[in-house]
Backbone bond lengths (Angstrom), bond angles and torsions (degrees), N, CA, C in turn:
res aa  C-N    CA-C-N  psi(-1)  N-CA   C-N-CA  omega(-1)  CA-C   N-CA-C  phi
1 M - - - 1.455 - - 1.529 111.26 -
2 T 1.301 116.09 -39.76 1.466 117.59 -177.91 1.528 112.04 -68.55
3 T 1.341 117.17 -33.87 1.468 118.60 176.65 1.518 110.38 -65.76
4 T 1.315 117.84 -38.15 1.460 121.49 178.29 1.525 109.95 -63.77
5 L 1.326 116.54 -43.12 1.467 119.95 178.64 1.528 111.17 -65.24
6 K 1.318 116.87 -40.03 1.464 120.12 178.95 1.531 110.58 -64.07
7 K 1.335 116.37 -40.36 1.467 120.37 178.45 1.530 110.49 -64.59
8 Q 1.335 115.24 -41.67 1.466 118.90 178.71 1.527 110.87 -65.00
9 D 1.331 116.12 -41.34 1.466 120.03 177.87 1.532 111.15 -61.49
10 K 1.325 115.94 -42.59 1.467 119.99 178.65 1.532 110.56 -63.76
11 R 1.341 115.73 -42.34 1.464 120.07 -179.89 1.532 110.39 -64.59
12 I 1.329 115.68 -44.43 1.469 119.95 178.71 1.524 110.34 -63.31
13 S 1.309 116.81 -42.72 1.460 121.23 178.69 1.530 110.80 -62.32
14 A 1.324 116.26 -42.33 1.467 120.31 178.78 1.527 110.67 -64.78
15 E 1.328 117.25 -40.79 1.468 120.63 178.90 1.524 111.16 -65.34
16 K 1.342 116.46 -41.57 1.465 119.96 177.70 1.528 110.52 -62.34
17 S 1.314 115.76 -42.04 1.461 120.53 179.13 1.528 110.66 -63.33
18 H 1.321 115.56 -42.55 1.465 120.61 179.23 1.533 110.71 -63.36
19 I 1.320 116.31 -44.36 1.472 120.94 178.20 1.527 110.33 -62.01
20 S 1.325 115.99 -43.17 1.460 120.55 179.15 1.531 110.71 -61.71
21 N 1.327 116.15 -42.51 1.470 119.71 178.16 1.525 111.21 -63.10
22 L 1.332 116.54 -41.43 1.464 120.22 178.68 1.524 111.13 -63.60
23 E 1.324 116.57 -42.10 1.466 120.05 178.89 1.524 110.89 -63.04
24 N 1.337 116.13 -41.34 1.466 119.71 178.20 1.526 111.01 -64.08
25 D 1.324 116.02 -42.03 1.466 119.99 177.98 1.523 110.50 -61.22
26 N 1.324 116.48 -44.81 1.465 120.38 179.66 1.518 111.17 -63.52
27 A 1.330 116.17 -40.89 1.462 120.05 -179.92 1.527 110.44 -62.60
28 M 1.324 116.33 -34.76 1.462 119.62 179.83 1.526 111.56 -78.40
29 L 1.316 117.23 -33.75 1.461 120.58 -175.16 1.520 113.27 -82.19
30 E 1.300 118.58 -35.48 1.463 121.45 -173.54 1.527 113.48 -55.50
31 P 1.340 119.77 -50.45 1.466 117.84 -179.92 1.528 112.43 -60.93
32 R 1.327 116.80 -36.33 1.463 119.92 178.91 1.517 110.45 -64.88
33 K 1.314 116.15 -44.48 1.461 119.68 179.82 1.520 110.02 -62.02
34 L 1.325 116.40 -43.74 1.459 120.91 -179.82 1.524 110.46 -63.12
35 L 1.328 116.32 -43.03 1.460 120.70 179.34 1.524 110.51 -62.87
36 D 1.327 116.51 -44.35 1.463 120.44 179.00 1.521 110.91 -61.82
37 L 1.323 117.30 -43.30 1.460 120.65 179.65 1.524 111.13 -65.35
38 T 1.329 116.34 -36.84 1.460 120.43 177.88 1.526 110.52 -64.23
39 K 1.335 116.16 -42.49 1.468 119.87 178.23 1.522 110.83 -62.77
40 V 1.320 115.75 -43.34 1.464 120.18 179.77 1.525 110.03 -62.86
41 L 1.332 116.78 -44.65 1.461 120.80 -179.88 1.529 111.09 -61.49
42 K 1.333 116.92 -43.90 1.465 120.05 179.32 1.523 111.32 -63.81
43 A 1.324 116.70 -39.15 1.466 120.17 178.55 1.523 110.81 -64.74
44 I 1.326 116.27 -41.30 1.467 120.49 178.97 1.524 110.11 -64.86
45 Q 1.336 116.86 -43.94 1.460 120.12 179.73 1.527 111.19 -62.56
46 A 1.324 117.00 -41.48 1.464 120.32 179.09 1.524 110.61 -64.09
47 K 1.322 116.60 -42.55 1.469 120.59 179.34 1.527 110.49 -64.64
48 N 1.341 116.87 -42.60 1.464 120.57 178.76 1.523 111.26 -62.28
49 K 1.331 116.55 -41.37 1.460 120.26 179.76 1.525 109.97 -64.00
50 D 1.325 115.99 -43.17 1.457 120.90 178.35 1.527 110.61 -61.53
51 L 1.334 116.41 -45.08 1.462 120.41 179.34 1.523 111.50 -64.94
52 E 1.338 116.38 -36.10 1.465 120.34 179.19 1.530 110.46 -63.65
53 Y 1.342 117.02 -44.97 1.459 119.88 178.63 1.526 111.17 -64.35
54 K 1.330 116.45 -42.54 1.466 119.75 178.54 1.521 110.46 -62.79
55 S 1.319 116.68 -39.62 1.457 120.91 179.84 1.526 110.56 -64.35
56 R 1.325 116.72 -44.11 1.471 120.15 178.52 1.524 110.79 -61.41
57 F 1.325 116.01 -45.17 1.462 120.00 179.63 1.523 110.43 -61.61
58 N 1.330 116.82 -45.25 1.466 120.40 -179.18 1.521 111.66 -62.12
59 K 1.326 117.54 -39.91 1.469 120.29 178.62 1.524 110.55 -62.57
60 L 1.326 116.32 -46.32 1.465 119.86 179.44 1.523 110.70 -64.19
61 H 1.316 116.40 -40.63 1.459 120.46 -179.13 1.528 110.71 -65.81
62 L 1.327 116.98 -43.14 1.461 120.52 179.98 1.524 111.74 -65.64
63 M 1.320 116.20 -31.47 1.464 119.96 179.21 1.530 111.08 -78.88
64 G 1.326 116.99 -5.70 1.459 120.61 -179.61 1.508 113.03 79.41
65 I 1.320 116.71 13.74 1.463 120.53 -177.45 1.522 110.81 -84.78
66 F 1.296 116.43 -37.01 1.456 120.28 -171.77 1.518 109.18 -127.90
67 E 1.292 116.12 116.71 1.458 120.62 178.24 1.528 109.01 -99.81
68 P 1.314 117.56 142.30 1.465 120.11 -179.61 1.523 113.21 -59.84
69 T 1.335 118.07 -27.21 1.464 120.31 -177.76 1.526 112.07 -68.70
70 N 1.336 117.95 -28.43 1.462 118.88 178.57 1.521 111.64 -99.47
71 A 1.309 117.60 24.43 1.460 120.06 -177.91 1.527 111.48 -60.41
72 G 1.335 116.93 -33.73 1.453 119.12 -177.97 1.515 113.51 -89.86
73 N 1.317 117.63 -6.02 1.454 120.15 -175.30 1.531 109.87 -110.27
74 M 1.315 116.57 98.81 1.462 122.10 -175.51 1.527 111.86 -65.08
75 A 1.316 117.47 -35.07 1.469 120.27 -179.47 1.525 110.54 -63.19
76 E 1.331 117.12 -43.73 1.464 120.33 178.20 1.524 110.95 -64.66
77 F 1.317 115.80 -37.31 1.464 119.70 179.44 1.526 110.35 -63.34
78 I 1.328 116.60 -47.50 1.469 120.64 -179.20 1.530 110.00 -64.23
79 E 1.317 115.94 -41.22 1.467 119.96 178.77 1.530 111.16 -62.04
80 S 1.338 117.09 -45.28 1.468 119.67 179.81 1.527 110.95 -67.87
81 L 1.319 117.02 -32.65 1.464 120.94 177.60 1.529 110.39 -67.23
82 L 1.323 116.90 -46.18 1.467 120.80 178.17 1.523 111.44 -63.23
83 K 1.330 116.43 -39.82 1.463 120.79 178.62 1.528 109.98 -62.99
84 A 1.323 117.15 -42.35 1.464 120.91 -179.77 1.523 110.90 -66.84
85 L 1.326 116.68 -37.09 1.463 120.25 -179.48 1.528 111.94 -72.43
86 S 1.327 116.37 -33.27 1.465 119.11 -178.83 1.524 112.22 -79.27
87 G 1.320 116.77 -16.48 1.461 120.21 176.60 1.509 113.66 90.03
88 D 1.329 118.53 9.78 1.479 121.18 179.00 1.505 110.84 -73.28
């Protein structure tokens, strides 16, 4: 009987140790995983924002509203936008 109890104690001790090791591993890995996911999310958001601006510019350019040559001249942009909206 005592050998059976000793074996059970050893098995229980080994299982507790294994669980403790797993918890420690998880505690170490979780912040890294979260950080990596945060970096990925920020990169995706930045790319989406960039694509959104490019898409808006392309739509305006294709409609003939916004020409790349007047990119720095806001007055010309507003004038061409008003002209396009009025149908002239």
